[in-house]
C-alpha positions, -999 to +999 in steps of 0.1 A: -769-032+701-774-016+668-743-013+641-754+024+647-747+029+684-715+006+684-706+029+661-711+061+682-696+047+710-663+030+693-660+071+679-666+085+712-634+059+724-614+072+698-619+107+705-615+101+741-582+082+730-568+114+712-579+137+742-555+114+761-525+115+736-528+150+730-526+161+765-561+175+768-571+154+795-554+126+817-559+089+811-574+089+848-602+116+830-602+097+796-614+066+821-635+084+840-659+098+807-658+063+794-671+046+825-643+024+827-613+018+850-577+030+841-564-003+830-591-011+807-588+027+791-551+017+786-563-017+769-587+003+743-560+032+738-530+004+729-558-015+708-563+016+688-528+027+684-520-008+673-550-003+648-539+030+637-503+015+630-515-014+612-535+008+589-508+036+582-484+006+568-477+008+532-495-015+512-486-032+478-504-009+451-534-014+426-562-037+437-554-066+465-552-098+448-584-118+449-585-150+473-580-180+450-611-203+448-597-240+445-629-253+431-629-225+402-593-231+398-600-266+391-623-264+366-605-239+346-578-266+346-604-293+334-616-264+308-581-262+294-577-299+289-602-305+277-602-278+252-567-294+242-583-329+237-609-313+214-583-296+194-562-331+189-597-346+182-606-321+158-569-323+138-572-364+143-607-357+124-585-337+095-561-360+095-584-390+085-605-369+060-571-361+046-559-394+044-594-409+030-594-384+002-557-394-006-569-428-008-596-423-029-574-402-051-553-428-056-577-455-060-590-434-090-556-431-102-552-465-101-586-472-119-577-447-146-541-464-152-561-499-151-585-487-175-560-475-199-539-506-200-572-527-210-576-506-241-542-506-249-545-546-249-576-544-268-559-525-297 
């Protein structure tokens, strides 16, 4: 059956339920129009009223929360952890470079001081 026919049939059922509930026709007449027993009509009416009641309940304002994608969440956590590790690695390289520059500077100063001392001894 096509979706269009299903939708038409659903609308017809809803119209009959509203007609019965508003007192325009009896439940027996509504069941006859729909080609079902009164028991089936009352089951449909009950489902329709429950669905309408549910649809009329207050909902939280705003866009509904998107369902959580566990794999996406795990990957985001992994990326965050890797970003932290990269930050630490970059800072480690910076510190090593500074220490190396400091050691070179100290070595130059020692060499310069040694040259001065040797010059003084020669004199």
